[in-house]
C-alpha positions in Angstrom: 109.2 -35.7 -7.4 107.8 -32.9 -5.3 111.3 -32.7 -3.5 112.6 -32.0 -7.0 109.8 -29.2 -7.6 110.6 -27.7 -4.5 114.5 -27.8 -4.8 114.5 -26.4 -8.2 112.3 -23.3 -7.0 114.5 -22.9 -3.9 117.9 -22.9 -5.9 116.5 -20.2 -8.5 115.0 -18.2 -5.5 118.6 -18.3 -3.6 120.6 -17.5 -6.7 118.4 -14.5 -7.6 118.4 -13.2 -4.2 115.0 -13.9 -3.7 113.8 -12.0 -6.6 110.1 -12.8 -6.4 110.1 -10.9 -2.8 113.0 -8.5 -3.3 111.7 -7.0 -6.5 107.8 -7.6 -6.0 107.0 -4.0 -7.2 109.3 -4.5 -10.4 107.8 -7.6 -11.7 104.2 -6.5 -10.8 105.0 -3.2 -12.6 106.2 -5.0 -15.6 103.2 -7.6 -15.6 100.2 -6.3 -13.9 100.9 -2.9 -14.9 101.4 -3.8 -18.4 98.0 -5.6 -18.6 96.1 -2.6 -17.4 98.0 -0.1 -19.5 99.4 -1.8 -22.5 101.5 0.0 -25.1 99.2 -0.7 -28.0 101.2 0.6 -30.8 104.3 -1.2 -29.6 102.2 -4.4 -29.2 100.6 -4.3 -32.5 103.8 -3.8 -34.4 105.5 -6.8 -32.7 102.3 -9.0 -33.3 102.6 -8.4 -37.0 106.1 -9.7 -36.9 105.8 -12.6 -34.6 102.3 -13.7 -34.0 100.9 -12.8 -30.8 101.6 -9.9 -28.2 102.9 -10.5 -24.7 99.3 -10.1 -23.4 98.0 -12.8 -25.5 100.8 -15.1 -24.7 100.2 -14.6 -20.9 96.4 -15.2 -21.4 97.2 -18.4 -23.3 99.3 -19.5 -20.5 96.9 -18.6 -18.0 94.0 -20.2 -19.9 95.6 -23.4 -19.5 96.8 -23.0 -16.2 94.0 -21.6 -14.5 91.6 -24.6 -14.7 89.4 -26.7 -12.5 92.2 -27.5 -10.1 91.6 -23.8 -8.8 88.1 -24.8 -7.7 87.9 -28.6 -7.5 91.8 -29.1 -6.5 91.5 -26.6 -3.6 88.6 -28.4 -2.2 90.1 -31.7 -2.6 93.2 -30.4 -0.8 91.6 -29.0 2.3 89.4 -32.3 2.6 92.4 -34.7 2.2 95.2 -32.7 3.9 93.2 -30.3 6.1 93.4 -26.5 6.0 97.1 -26.6 6.6 97.4 -28.0 3.0 96.8 -24.4 1.8 100.1 -23.1 3.8 102.1 -25.7 1.8 100.4 -24.9 -1.4 101.5 -21.3 -0.9 105.0 -22.4 -0.1 105.2 -24.3 -3.4 103.9 -21.5 -5.2 106.3 -18.8 -3.9 109.3 -21.2 -4.8 107.5 -22.3 -8.0 107.4 -18.6 -9.3 111.3 -18.9 -9.7 111.2 -22.3 -11.4 108.5 -20.6 -13.9 110.9 -17.6 -14.3 113.8 -19.9 -15.3 111.5 -21.9 -17.8 110.4 -18.6 -19.6 113.8 -17.0 -19.7 115.2 -20.3 -21.4 112.3 -20.3 -23.6 112.8 -16.8 -25.0 116.6 -17.4 -25.2 116.5 -20.6 -27.6 113.4 -20.1 -29.4 113.3 -19.5 -33.2 111.1 -18.1 -36.0 109.3 -20.2 -38.6 108.9 -19.9 -42.2 106.3 -17.3 -41.7 108.3 -15.1 -39.3 106.5 -16.2 -36.1 108.2 -17.1 -33.0 108.2 -20.6 -31.9 109.8 -22.7 -29.0 109.4 -24.6 -26.1 111.2 -27.0 -23.6 112.3 -29.1 -26.4 114.2 -26.1 -28.1 116.3 -25.5 -25.2 116.9 -29.0 -24.6 118.1 -29.7 -28.0 119.9 -26.6 -28.7 121.0 -25.6 -25.1 122.0 -29.2 -23.9 122.3 -30.9 -27.5 120.2 -33.6 -25.8 117.8 -34.5 -28.8 116.9 -37.8 -26.9 115.6 -35.8 -23.7 113.6 -33.5 -25.9 111.8 -36.2 -27.8 110.9 -37.7 -24.5 109.5 -34.5 -23.3 107.5 -33.9 -26.7 106.1 -37.5 -26.3 105.0 -37.0 -22.6 103.5 -33.5 -23.5 101.3 -35.0 -26.4 100.0 -37.6 -24.2 99.2 -35.5 -21.4 97.6 -32.8 -23.8 94.7 -35.6 -24.3 94.8 -36.8 -20.8 94.8 -33.7 -18.2 94.4 -31.1 -21.0 91.6 -32.7 -22.7 89.5 -35.5 -21.2 89.8 -34.5 -17.6 88.7 -31.0 -18.5 85.8 -31.8 -20.8 84.7 -34.3 -18.1 84.6 -31.8 -15.5 82.8 -29.3 -17.5 80.0 -31.6 -18.6 79.5 -33.2 -15.2 79.0 -29.6 -13.6 76.8 -28.6 -16.4 74.8 -31.7 -16.2 74.3 -31.3 -12.2 73.6 -27.9 -12.4 71.2 -27.4 -15.5 70.4 -30.9 -16.7 72.3 -30.6 -19.9 73.2 -34.2 -21.2 77.0 -34.8 -21.1 77.0 -36.0 -24.8 75.7 -32.5 -26.0 78.4 -30.7 -23.9 80.8 -32.7 -25.6 79.5 -32.0 -29.0 79.0 -28.4 -28.8 82.5 -27.8 -27.1 84.2 -30.1 -29.9 82.8 -27.7 -32.6 83.7 -24.5 -30.7 87.3 -26.1 -30.0 87.6 -26.9 -33.6 86.7 -23.2 -34.7 89.4 -21.9 -32.5 92.0 -24.4 -33.3 91.7 -24.0 -37.1 92.7 -20.2 -36.8 96.0 -21.1 -35.3 98.1 -19.3 -32.8 96.6 -15.8 -33.6 93.1 -16.9 -33.1 93.9 -19.0 -30.0 95.6 -15.6 -28.6 92.8 -13.6 -29.5 90.3 -15.8 -27.9 92.1 -16.3 -24.8 92.7 -12.6 -24.4 88.9 -12.3 -24.2 88.1 -15.2 -22.4 90.6 -15.1 -19.6 89.7 -11.7 -18.0 86.0 -12.5 -18.4 86.2 -15.9 -16.5 88.5 -14.7 -13.9 86.4 -11.4 -13.2 83.2 -13.6 -13.0 84.7 -16.1 -10.4 86.8 -13.6 -8.3 84.1 -11.2 -8.2 81.5 -13.8 -6.9 84.0 -15.1 -4.7 85.1 -12.0 -2.9 81.4 -11.1 -2.6 81.2 -14.3 -0.5 84.2 -13.3 1.4 82.7 -9.8 2.1 79.5 -11.7 3.7 81.8 -13.9 5.7 84.4 -11.0 6.6 84.4 -11.9 10.3 85.6 -15.4 9.6 88.4 -14.4 7.5 91.0 -13.9 10.5 90.2 -17.3 12.1 90.5 -18.8 8.5 94.1 -17.7 8.1 94.8 -18.8 11.7 93.5 -22.2 10.8 95.7 -22.4 7.8 98.8 -21.8 9.8 97.9 -23.6 12.9 97.0 -27.0 10.9 99.9 -26.7 8.6 102.3 -27.4 11.7 99.9 -29.5 14.1 100.6 -33.2 14.7 97.3 -35.2 14.8 97.1 -38.9 15.7 95.4 -41.4 13.0 93.1 -43.9 14.4 95.9 -46.1 15.2 97.7 -43.5 17.2 100.6 -42.6 14.7 101.7 -39.2 14.9 102.7 -36.9 12.0 99.6 -37.0 10.1 98.8 -33.5 10.3 102.2 -32.1 8.9 102.9 -35.0 6.6 99.5 -35.1 4.9 99.4 -31.1 4.6 102.7 -30.8 3.3 102.3 -33.7 0.7 99.1 -32.8 -0.4 99.4 -28.9 -0.3 102.6 -29.0 -2.5 101.0 -31.6 -4.9 98.1 -29.4 -5.5 100.2 -26.4 -5.9 102.5 -27.9 -8.4 99.2 -29.5 -10.2 97.3 -25.9 -10.3 100.4 -23.8 -11.5 102.2 -26.2 -13.5 105.5 -24.6 -12.5 108.5 -27.0 -13.4 106.3 -28.8 -16.0 107.6 -26.8 -18.7 104.2 -26.8 -20.6 103.3 -23.2 -20.6 106.7 -22.4 -22.2 105.2 -22.9 -25.5 102.7 -20.0 -25.2 105.4 -17.7 -23.7 107.9 -18.4 -26.6 105.6 -17.1 -28.9 105.4 -13.6 -27.4 106.4 -10.5 -29.0 109.3 -9.7 -26.7 113.0 -9.4 -26.7 114.0 -9.7 -23.2 114.2 -13.1 -21.7 114.1 -11.9 -18.3 111.0 -9.7 -19.0 109.1 -12.8 -20.0 110.4 -14.7 -17.1 108.5 -12.0 -14.9 105.5 -13.1 -16.7 106.1 -16.7 -15.4 106.3 -15.3 -11.8 103.1 -13.5 -12.3 101.4 -16.6 -13.8 102.0 -18.7 -10.9 101.1 -15.7 -8.5 97.8 -15.1 -10.0 96.9 -18.8 -10.2 97.8 -20.1 -7.0 98.4 -17.2 -4.4 95.4 -15.4 -5.8 92.6 -17.5 -7.2 93.3 -20.6 -4.9 93.7 -18.5 -1.9 90.4 -17.0 -2.5 88.8 -20.4 -3.1 90.4 -21.8 0.1 89.1 -18.8 2.2 85.4 -19.1 0.7 85.6 -22.9 2.0 87.1 -22.3 5.1 85.0 -19.2 6.2 82.0 -21.2 5.3 83.1 -24.2 7.3 83.5 -21.9 10.4 80.1 -20.1 10.0 78.1 -23.2 9.2 80.2 -26.4 9.7 77.3 -28.8 9.6 76.5 -27.9 6.1 79.8 -29.3 4.5 79.9 -32.6 6.2 80.7 -35.4 3.7 81.2 -33.1 0.7 84.4 -33.0 -1.6 85.5 -31.3 -4.7 83.0 -29.2 -6.8 80.2 -30.2 -4.6 81.9 -28.6 -1.7 82.6 -25.6 -3.5 79.3 -25.1 -4.7 77.7 -25.7 -1.5 79.8 -22.9 0.0 78.5 -20.4 -2.9 74.8 -21.6 -2.5 74.8 -20.4 1.1 75.1 -16.8 -0.3 74.0 -17.2 -3.7 70.5 -18.8 -4.5 72.0 -19.9 -8.0 75.5 -20.9 -6.4 75.3 -24.1 -8.1 74.8 -22.5 -11.4 77.3 -20.2 -11.0 80.1 -22.6 -10.0 79.0 -24.8 -13.0 79.6 -22.0 -15.4 82.9 -20.9 -13.8 84.1 -24.5 -14.1 82.9 -24.8 -17.6 84.8 -21.3 -18.6 87.9 -22.7 -16.7 87.8 -26.1 -18.3 87.4 -24.7 -21.7 90.2 -22.3 -21.2 92.5 -25.3 -20.3 91.2 -27.1 -23.3 92.3 -24.5 -25.7 95.7 -23.7 -23.8 96.6 -27.4 -23.9 95.7 -28.0 -27.6 98.4 -25.4 -28.4 101.0 -27.2 -26.1 100.2 -30.6 -27.8 100.2 -29.2 -31.3 103.7 -27.9 -30.9 105.0 -31.2 -29.3 103.3 -33.0 -32.2 104.8 -30.8 -34.9 108.5 -31.3 -33.2 107.7 -35.1 -33.3 106.2 -35.8 -36.7 106.5 -32.6 -38.5 104.2 -29.8 -39.9 102.2 -32.3 -41.8 100.9 -34.0 -38.5 99.3 -30.9 -37.2 95.8 -31.2 -39.0 96.0 -35.0 -37.7 96.5 -33.8 -34.2 93.9 -31.1 -34.3 91.1 -33.6 -35.5 92.2 -36.3 -32.9 92.1 -33.6 -30.3 88.7 -32.4 -31.2 87.4 -36.2 -31.5 88.8 -37.0 -27.9 86.7 -33.7 -26.7 83.5 -35.1 -28.0 84.0 -38.5 -26.3 85.6 -37.3 -23.3 82.6 -36.0 -21.9 81.2 -39.4 -21.4 84.3 -41.3 -20.7 85.3 -43.0 -17.4 88.0 -40.9 -15.7 89.5 -43.6 -13.5 92.5 -44.7 -15.7 92.7 -41.2 -17.5 93.6 -39.3 -14.3 96.2 -41.8 -13.3 97.8 -41.7 -16.7 97.5 -37.9 -16.9 99.2 -37.6 -13.5 101.9 -39.9 -14.7 102.6 -38.0 -17.9 102.9 -34.7 -16.0 105.4 -36.2 -13.7 107.4 -37.6 -16.5 107.2 -34.1 -18.4 108.8 -32.6 -15.2 111.6 -35.0 -15.2 113.4 -34.0 -18.3 112.4 -30.4 -17.7 113.8 -30.2 -14.3 117.1 -31.9 -15.3 117.5 -29.2 -18.3 116.6 -26.2 -15.8 119.6 -27.5 -13.4 122.0 -27.9 -16.4 121.2 -24.7 -17.9 121.3 -22.8 -14.7 124.1 -20.4 -15.4 122.4 -19.1 -18.6 119.4 -18.3 -16.4 121.3 -16.7 -13.7 123.6 -14.8 -16.4 120.6 -13.2 -18.0 119.0 -12.2 -14.6 122.3 -10.4 -13.7 122.6 -8.7 -16.9 119.1 -7.3 -16.8 119.3 -6.1 -13.1 122.5 -4.5 -14.1 120.9 -2.6 -16.8 117.5 -1.8 -14.9 118.7 -1.6 -11.3 115.6 0.3 -10.0 112.6 -0.4 -12.3 111.3 -2.8 -15.0 111.0 -1.8 -18.5 108.6 -2.4 -21.4 
C-alpha cells in the first residue's frame, strides 16, 4: 500500500516536471498569498453562488487533515522508527503533494451543482463520471462512511477526552456530551456553517500550537542543527536488532515515516476532495495547488516543528524522555519550557481533534448522501453526533484497527482512478501552464 502511495506521487511529480519544486513561488503565491490577501468582493460573490469560498474549503480540509497525528503521530513515529522516520515522512509528503494535486484537479473537473446551486463532488463523482465505474464509486463511499465514524470520529474524541482528563481532570463522558452538542450545532447549519466555523477555528488552533512550538525551538536553538543532522543520519543508518539482524534502521524508519506521513496528510485517500469540490473556483489546477499547500502545511511545516521540539528536547535533556510515547512525550517536551505545558498540549490536541471531527463529518455526509440519497443525511448526522458522545469512553483497540483498514481501502479505488484518469490531470496542468507561464492567477 505504501509503495502505491509513493508511486502515485512519483508519477505525477515526474509528469509535471516536479511542479511542487519548480513552481514553488507560483503555488505559494496562489495559496498562502490568497490566504493573507483575499479578494473579498470576488470571494463573496462566488460564495453566494456556490456555498463556500476557496479559503473556507481549504480551512475545512485542513481542519480534517491537521489533527492528532500532527502531535501524537509524530511522537510515535520517532519512538517506533527513530529520528530517521521524519526524513521518510518528508519524502512521502513531497511526493504526496502531487497526489493531492491530482485529486483536487479531478474533483473540480467532475463536480456538479445541486438543486440549490451549490457545488458538490468527491472521488465518487470522478469515478462514476470519469471512469464510468459505478461499483468503484459505491465501494469508496461505503469505506468513507465507515472511516468517518472510526478515524474521523471515535479516534478523535477519544484523544480529546483523554488529554483533557489528564491535564484538567475533566471526566471523559462530560467531554463527549459537550462536544456532541457543539458538533450537532455546527452540522445542522450545513456546509456554509461548517465552512464559516473552520475558517475561524483553523487559524486559531494553528497559531496557538505553532506559536508555542516556535517559542520552544527558540529556547532550544543550539540543538536545532544537531537535530537535523540526527534526522538525516538515522534515515540511512543500519542498526542491528538484538538478534544481530541488520537493516532495522533504514527499514523501520522508512516504513513508519511513510506510513505516518500518509496518515497525517491523507494525500491519496481522496477524502479532502469533498471539501475542495465545494470551493468557488473555475480553475481545476488552481484548486490543485491548494492540494499541494494542504500537504505542505500539514506535514512539512506542522509535523516538522513537532519533531524538532521532541528531538531538541531529547538532545538537551535526554533522561527526561525515557519511556514516554505519544501525547505524553510531546507534553513532557513542552512542559520543560512552559510550566503549564501539559495543559497547553491538551488544549491544542482538543482543538485539532475537534477540527477533524467537523471536517470528517462533512466527508461522511457526502458519501452517505451518494449511497442512500438526501433523505439519509439527517439520520447520518444523528448517528455521527451519537457516536461522538459514546466515543469518549470507548475502547479504541479494535476501532483503530478498523479505521486504518478503511483508510487503506479508501485509497485503493482512489489511487486506481487517479492512474486511469492521469491524462486529464496532465492535460489540465499543461493548459494552465501554457496560459500562465510565469505566475499564478486568482
